[in-house]
Gaussian input, Z-matrix of N, CA and C with variables (Angstrom, degrees):
# hf/3-21g

backbone

0 1
 N
 C     1     B1
 C     2     B2     1     A1
 N     3     B3     2     A2     1     D1
 C     4     B4     3     A3     2     D2
 C     5     B5     4     A4     3     D3
 N     6     B6     5     A5     4     D4
 C     7     B7     6     A6     5     D5
 C     8     B8     7     A7     6     D6
 N     9     B9     8     A8     7     D7
 C    10    B10     9     A9     8     D8
 C    11    B11    10    A10     9     D9
 N    12    B12    11    A11    10    D10
 C    13    B13    12    A12    11    D11
 C    14    B14    13    A13    12    D12
 N    15    B15    14    A14    13    D13
 C    16    B16    15    A15    14    D14
 C    17    B17    16    A16    15    D15
 N    18    B18    17    A17    16    D16
 C    19    B19    18    A18    17    D17
 C    20    B20    19    A19    18    D18
 N    21    B21    20    A20    19    D19
 C    22    B22    21    A21    20    D20
 C    23    B23    22    A22    21    D21
 N    24    B24    23    A23    22    D22
 C    25    B25    24    A24    23    D23
 C    26    B26    25    A25    24    D24
 N    27    B27    26    A26    25    D25
 C    28    B28    27    A27    26    D26
 C    29    B29    28    A28    27    D27
 N    30    B30    29    A29    28    D28
 C    31    B31    30    A30    29    D29
 C    32    B32    31    A31    30    D30
 N    33    B33    32    A32    31    D31
 C    34    B34    33    A33    32    D32
 C    35    B35    34    A34    33    D33
 N    36    B36    35    A35    34    D34
 C    37    B37    36    A36    35    D35
 C    38    B38    37    A37    36    D36
 N    39    B39    38    A38    37    D37
 C    40    B40    39    A39    38    D38
 C    41    B41    40    A40    39    D39
 N    42    B42    41    A41    40    D40
 C    43    B43    42    A42    41    D41
 C    44    B44    43    A43    42    D42
 N    45    B45    44    A44    43    D43
 C    46    B46    45    A45    44    D44
 C    47    B47    46    A46    45    D45
 N    48    B48    47    A47    46    D46
 C    49    B49    48    A48    47    D47
 C    50    B50    49    A49    48    D48
 N    51    B51    50    A50    49    D49
 C    52    B52    51    A51    50    D50
 C    53    B53    52    A52    51    D51
 N    54    B54    53    A53    52    D52
 C    55    B55    54    A54    53    D53
 C    56    B56    55    A55    54    D54
 N    57    B57    56    A56    55    D55
 C    58    B58    57    A57    56    D56
 C    59    B59    58    A58    57    D57
 N    60    B60    59    A59    58    D58
 C    61    B61    60    A60    59    D59
 C    62    B62    61    A61    60    D60
 N    63    B63    62    A62    61    D61
 C    64    B64    63    A63    62    D62
 C    65    B65    64    A64    63    D63
 N    66    B66    65    A65    64    D64
 C    67    B67    66    A66    65    D65
 C    68    B68    67    A67    66    D66
 N    69    B69    68    A68    67    D67
 C    70    B70    69    A69    68    D68
 C    71    B71    70    A70    69    D69
 N    72    B72    71    A71    70    D70
 C    73    B73    72    A72    71    D71
 C    74    B74    73    A73    72    D72
 N    75    B75    74    A74    73    D73
 C    76    B76    75    A75    74    D74
 C    77    B77    76    A76    75    D75
 N    78    B78    77    A77    76    D76
 C    79    B79    78    A78    77    D77
 C    80    B80    79    A79    78    D78
 N    81    B81    80    A80    79    D79
 C    82    B82    81    A81    80    D80
 C    83    B83    82    A82    81    D81
 N    84    B84    83    A83    82    D82
 C    85    B85    84    A84    83    D83
 C    86    B86    85    A85    84    D84
 N    87    B87    86    A86    85    D85
 C    88    B88    87    A87    86    D86
 C    89    B89    88    A88    87    D87
 N    90    B90    89    A89    88    D88
 C    91    B91    90    A90    89    D89
 C    92    B92    91    A91    90    D90
 N    93    B93    92    A92    91    D91
 C    94    B94    93    A93    92    D92
 C    95    B95    94    A94    93    D93
 N    96    B96    95    A95    94    D94
 C    97    B97    96    A96    95    D95
 C    98    B98    97    A97    96    D96
 N    99    B99    98    A98    97    D97
 C   100   B100    99    A99    98    D98
 C   101   B101   100   A100    99    D99
 N   102   B102   101   A101   100   D100
 C   103   B103   102   A102   101   D101
 C   104   B104   103   A103   102   D102
 N   105   B105   104   A104   103   D103
 C   106   B106   105   A105   104   D104
 C   107   B107   106   A106   105   D105
 N   108   B108   107   A107   106   D106
 C   109   B109   108   A108   107   D107
 C   110   B110   109   A109   108   D108
 N   111   B111   110   A110   109   D109
 C   112   B112   111   A111   110   D110
 C   113   B113   112   A112   111   D111
 N   114   B114   113   A113   112   D112
 C   115   B115   114   A114   113   D113
 C   116   B116   115   A115   114   D114
 N   117   B117   116   A116   115   D115
 C   118   B118   117   A117   116   D116
 C   119   B119   118   A118   117   D117
 N   120   B120   119   A119   118   D118
 C   121   B121   120   A120   119   D119
 C   122   B122   121   A121   120   D120
 N   123   B123   122   A122   121   D121
 C   124   B124   123   A123   122   D122
 C   125   B125   124   A124   123   D123
 N   126   B126   125   A125   124   D124
 C   127   B127   126   A126   125   D125
 C   128   B128   127   A127   126   D126
 N   129   B129   128   A128   127   D127
 C   130   B130   129   A129   128   D128
 C   131   B131   130   A130   129   D129
 N   132   B132   131   A131   130   D130
 C   133   B133   132   A132   131   D131
 C   134   B134   133   A133   132   D132
 N   135   B135   134   A134   133   D133
 C   136   B136   135   A135   134   D134
 C   137   B137   136   A136   135   D135
 N   138   B138   137   A137   136   D136
 C   139   B139   138   A138   137   D137
 C   140   B140   139   A139   138   D138
 N   141   B141   140   A140   139   D139
 C   142   B142   141   A141   140   D140
 C   143   B143   142   A142   141   D141
 N   144   B144   143   A143   142   D142
 C   145   B145   144   A144   143   D143
 C   146   B146   145   A145   144   D144
 N   147   B147   146   A146   145   D145
 C   148   B148   147   A147   146   D146
 C   149   B149   148   A148   147   D147
 N   150   B150   149   A149   148   D148
 C   151   B151   150   A150   149   D149
 C   152   B152   151   A151   150   D150
 N   153   B153   152   A152   151   D151
 C   154   B154   153   A153   152   D152
 C   155   B155   154   A154   153   D153
 N   156   B156   155   A155   154   D154
 C   157   B157   156   A156   155   D155
 C   158   B158   157   A157   156   D156
 N   159   B159   158   A158   157   D157
 C   160   B160   159   A159   158   D158
 C   161   B161   160   A160   159   D159
 N   162   B162   161   A161   160   D160
 C   163   B163   162   A162   161   D161
 C   164   B164   163   A163   162   D162
 N   165   B165   164   A164   163   D163
 C   166   B166   165   A165   164   D164
 C   167   B167   166   A166   165   D165
 N   168   B168   167   A167   166   D166
 C   169   B169   168   A168   167   D167
 C   170   B170   169   A169   168   D168
 N   171   B171   170   A170   169   D169
 C   172   B172   171   A171   170   D170
 C   173   B173   172   A172   171   D171
 N   174   B174   173   A173   172   D172
 C   175   B175   174   A174   173   D173
 C   176   B176   175   A175   174   D174
 N   177   B177   176   A176   175   D175
 C   178   B178   177   A177   176   D176
 C   179   B179   178   A178   177   D177
 N   180   B180   179   A179   178   D178
 C   181   B181   180   A180   179   D179
 C   182   B182   181   A181   180   D180
 N   183   B183   182   A182   181   D181
 C   184   B184   183   A183   182   D182
 C   185   B185   184   A184   183   D183
 N   186   B186   185   A185   184   D184
 C   187   B187   186   A186   185   D185
 C   188   B188   187   A187   186   D186
 N   189   B189   188   A188   187   D187
 C   190   B190   189   A189   188   D188
 C   191   B191   190   A190   189   D189

   B1=1.4576
   B2=1.5180
   B3=1.3080
   B4=1.4685
   B5=1.5390
   B6=1.3012
   B7=1.4658
   B8=1.5210
   B9=1.3201
   B10=1.4600
   B11=1.5279
   B12=1.3247
   B13=1.4677
   B14=1.5280
   B15=1.3182
   B16=1.4632
   B17=1.5264
   B18=1.3246
   B19=1.4607
   B20=1.5316
   B21=1.3202
   B22=1.4550
   B23=1.5266
   B24=1.3113
   B25=1.4605
   B26=1.5271
   B27=1.3139
   B28=1.4562
   B29=1.5301
   B30=1.3324
   B31=1.4650
   B32=1.5267
   B33=1.3212
   B34=1.4649
   B35=1.5220
   B36=1.3190
   B37=1.4545
   B38=1.5241
   B39=1.3262
   B40=1.4636
   B41=1.5322
   B42=1.3213
   B43=1.4577
   B44=1.5292
   B45=1.3133
   B46=1.4636
   B47=1.5274
   B48=1.3191
   B49=1.4639
   B50=1.5241
   B51=1.3212
   B52=1.4668
   B53=1.5271
   B54=1.3274
   B55=1.4681
   B56=1.5414
   B57=1.3204
   B58=1.4659
   B59=1.5274
   B60=1.3251
   B61=1.4603
   B62=1.5321
   B63=1.3266
   B64=1.4663
   B65=1.5228
   B66=1.3225
   B67=1.4660
   B68=1.5280
   B69=1.3304
   B70=1.4633
   B71=1.5227
   B72=1.3228
   B73=1.4695
   B74=1.5306
   B75=1.3189
   B76=1.4635
   B77=1.5264
   B78=1.3135
   B79=1.4624
   B80=1.5214
   B81=1.3234
   B82=1.4597
   B83=1.5234
   B84=1.3284
   B85=1.4514
   B86=1.5154
   B87=1.3129
   B88=1.4640
   B89=1.5202
   B90=1.2923
   B91=1.4665
   B92=1.5160
   B93=1.3242
   B94=1.4595
   B95=1.5291
   B96=1.3232
   B97=1.4612
   B98=1.5190
   B99=1.2995
   B100=1.4521
   B101=1.5074
   B102=1.3105
   B103=1.4584
   B104=1.5279
   B105=1.3436
   B106=1.4701
   B107=1.5385
   B108=1.3244
   B109=1.4675
   B110=1.5232
   B111=1.3270
   B112=1.4736
   B113=1.5272
   B114=1.3243
   B115=1.4720
   B116=1.5273
   B117=1.3262
   B118=1.4660
   B119=1.5184
   B120=1.3234
   B121=1.4629
   B122=1.5219
   B123=1.3256
   B124=1.4685
   B125=1.5258
   B126=1.3165
   B127=1.4715
   B128=1.5206
   B129=1.3232
   B130=1.4621
   B131=1.5259
   B132=1.3525
   B133=1.4675
   B134=1.5186
   B135=1.3240
   B136=1.4597
   B137=1.5300
   B138=1.3233
   B139=1.4665
   B140=1.5230
   B141=1.3277
   B142=1.4658
   B143=1.5249
   B144=1.3055
   B145=1.4653
   B146=1.5301
   B147=1.3230
   B148=1.4708
   B149=1.5273
   B150=1.3273
   B151=1.4665
   B152=1.5222
   B153=1.3092
   B154=1.4572
   B155=1.5179
   B156=1.3318
   B157=1.4540
   B158=1.5190
   B159=1.3129
   B160=1.4559
   B161=1.5198
   B162=1.3198
   B163=1.4620
   B164=1.5260
   B165=1.3078
   B166=1.4449
   B167=1.5277
   B168=1.3257
   B169=1.4559
   B170=1.5258
   B171=1.3040
   B172=1.4593
   B173=1.5255
   B174=1.3227
   B175=1.4555
   B176=1.5273
   B177=1.3293
   B178=1.4592
   B179=1.5269
   B180=1.3342
   B181=1.4771
   B182=1.5291
   B183=1.2927
   B184=1.4717
   B185=1.5144
   B186=1.3232
   B187=1.4555
   B188=1.5124
   B189=1.3302
   B190=1.4706
   B191=1.5061
   A1=108.36
   A2=117.56
   A3=119.13
   A4=110.38
   A5=115.73
   A6=121.01
   A7=113.60
   A8=117.63
   A9=119.08
   A10=114.04
   A11=118.35
   A12=120.58
   A13=112.95
   A14=117.00
   A15=120.95
   A16=109.98
   A17=115.02
   A18=119.78
   A19=110.57
   A20=115.31
   A21=121.27
   A22=110.12
   A23=115.69
   A24=121.10
   A25=111.03
   A26=117.37
   A27=121.31
   A28=110.94
   A29=117.04
   A30=120.46
   A31=111.25
   A32=116.35
   A33=120.16
   A34=109.64
   A35=117.31
   A36=120.59
   A37=111.61
   A38=117.39
   A39=120.96
   A40=110.26
   A41=116.96
   A42=121.90
   A43=110.24
   A44=116.98
   A45=121.42
   A46=111.35
   A47=117.84
   A48=120.54
   A49=110.71
   A50=116.72
   A51=119.65
   A52=109.57
   A53=117.26
   A54=121.10
   A55=109.79
   A56=116.98
   A57=120.98
   A58=111.27
   A59=116.58
   A60=120.46
   A61=111.02
   A62=117.17
   A63=120.66
   A64=110.30
   A65=116.76
   A66=120.86
   A67=110.54
   A68=116.89
   A69=120.94
   A70=110.58
   A71=117.49
   A72=121.07
   A73=110.31
   A74=115.87
   A75=120.46
   A76=111.20
   A77=117.60
   A78=120.07
   A79=112.71
   A80=117.62
   A81=120.11
   A82=112.69
   A83=116.43
   A84=120.07
   A85=112.88
   A86=116.87
   A87=121.92
   A88=108.25
   A89=116.86
   A90=121.23
   A91=110.02
   A92=115.84
   A93=121.54
   A94=111.39
   A95=115.70
   A96=120.33
   A97=110.07
   A98=115.55
   A99=119.85
   A100=111.05
   A101=115.78
   A102=122.14
   A103=113.67
   A104=119.60
   A105=118.13
   A106=112.90
   A107=116.72
   A108=119.78
   A109=110.79
   A110=116.44
   A111=119.87
   A112=110.88
   A113=115.97
   A114=120.26
   A115=110.34
   A116=117.58
   A117=120.95
   A118=110.49
   A119=116.93
   A120=120.48
   A121=110.68
   A122=116.68
   A123=120.33
   A124=110.50
   A125=117.76
   A126=121.03
   A127=110.59
   A128=116.00
   A129=120.42
   A130=111.23
   A131=116.38
   A132=120.09
   A133=111.20
   A134=116.87
   A135=120.53
   A136=111.15
   A137=117.00
   A138=119.86
   A139=110.85
   A140=116.74
   A141=119.62
   A142=110.25
   A143=116.40
   A144=120.97
   A145=110.96
   A146=116.27
   A147=120.84
   A148=110.73
   A149=116.25
   A150=121.09
   A151=112.80
   A152=117.16
   A153=120.50
   A154=113.31
   A155=116.57
   A156=121.22
   A157=109.44
   A158=116.28
   A159=121.40
   A160=110.56
   A161=116.11
   A162=121.21
   A163=107.81
   A164=115.40
   A165=120.89
   A166=108.12
   A167=118.62
   A168=119.97
   A169=112.30
   A170=116.22
   A171=122.22
   A172=109.15
   A173=116.79
   A174=121.79
   A175=106.73
   A176=114.84
   A177=120.58
   A178=110.04
   A179=116.45
   A180=119.15
   A181=108.74
   A182=117.54
   A183=121.22
   A184=112.95
   A185=119.69
   A186=120.70
   A187=114.30
   A188=118.88
   A189=121.01
   A190=109.52
   D1=129.43
   D2=177.23
   D3=-73.69
   D4=124.86
   D5=-176.43
   D6=-101.08
   D7=-9.28
   D8=-171.91
   D9=-62.44
   D10=-24.50
   D11=-179.26
   D12=-91.59
   D13=1.30
   D14=-179.04
   D15=-97.81
   D16=146.50
   D17=-178.96
   D18=-74.07
   D19=158.43
   D20=176.34
   D21=-56.47
   D22=-45.33
   D23=-178.57
   D24=-59.38
   D25=-43.84
   D26=-178.44
   D27=-65.16
   D28=-41.61
   D29=178.24
   D30=-62.63
   D31=-43.84
   D32=178.33
   D33=-62.36
   D34=-42.22
   D35=179.96
   D36=-63.40
   D37=-40.32
   D38=177.40
   D39=-61.61
   D40=-44.36
   D41=179.63
   D42=-63.28
   D43=-44.77
   D44=-179.43
   D45=-65.97
   D46=-32.50
   D47=176.63
   D48=-64.41
   D49=-40.79
   D50=177.18
   D51=-65.78
   D52=-38.86
   D53=177.24
   D54=-59.80
   D55=-45.19
   D56=179.28
   D57=-61.02
   D58=-40.50
   D59=178.90
   D60=-66.67
   D61=-40.26
   D62=177.73
   D63=-64.31
   D64=-39.89
   D65=177.93
   D66=-64.71
   D67=-40.26
   D68=177.92
   D69=-63.69
   D70=-40.52
   D71=176.02
   D72=-58.94
   D73=-44.90
   D74=-176.72
   D75=-65.12
   D76=-39.66
   D77=-176.87
   D78=-80.78
   D79=-30.01
   D80=-177.45
   D81=-85.62
   D82=-23.60
   D83=-176.64
   D84=78.94
   D85=4.26
   D86=178.06
   D87=-107.08
   D88=125.84
   D89=-177.91
   D90=-87.48
   D91=112.51
   D92=176.28
   D93=-110.09
   D94=-30.29
   D95=179.78
   D96=-92.86
   D97=150.98
   D98=177.95
   D99=-144.76
   D100=-150.67
   D101=-176.58
   D102=-59.01
   D103=-39.40
   D104=179.33
   D105=-61.93
   D106=-37.90
   D107=178.81
   D108=-67.69
   D109=-39.79
   D110=177.19
   D111=-63.11
   D112=-41.89
   D113=179.52
   D114=-63.84
   D115=-43.91
   D116=179.15
   D117=-63.65
   D118=-42.64
   D119=178.86
   D120=-61.73
   D121=-40.33
   D122=179.61
   D123=-65.60
   D124=-41.29
   D125=176.58
   D126=-60.45
   D127=-45.68
   D128=179.07
   D129=-63.16
   D130=-44.03
   D131=179.34
   D132=-59.58
   D133=-42.30
   D134=179.46
   D135=-64.76
   D136=-40.20
   D137=178.63
   D138=-67.34
   D139=-41.03
   D140=177.43
   D141=-61.87
   D142=-43.17
   D143=178.08
   D144=-63.01
   D145=-42.33
   D146=179.05
   D147=-59.63
   D148=-35.54
   D149=179.60
   D150=-82.48
   D151=-2.34
   D152=179.51
   D153=79.80
   D154=21.69
   D155=179.74
   D156=-98.23
   D157=148.67
   D158=-178.48
   D159=-97.20
   D160=137.96
   D161=171.20
   D162=-146.46
   D163=138.94
   D164=176.49
   D165=-76.08
   D166=132.49
   D167=178.99
   D168=-58.22
   D169=147.63
   D170=179.01
   D171=-74.72
   D172=135.35
   D173=174.27
   D174=-93.45
   D175=105.48
   D176=-176.40
   D177=-82.30
   D178=140.21
   D179=173.00
   D180=-59.05
   D181=146.03
   D182=-174.86
   D183=-61.70
   D184=-29.13
   D185=-178.58
   D186=-86.42
   D187=-1.95
   D188=179.16
   D189=-88.42

């Protein structure tokens, strides 16, 4: 997905939404996220880093 036309705020929000979903997976014990979500999060993290923005890495549940 091309990220260059998206605002910094929107990219951070997308990343944080994936973090919230990963946290929900961890607390519920039901795995909803998988490899595609991890790949998207990594793409977003790299773009945020490229823009010089800080984000705390997502702590993925061990079974995801």
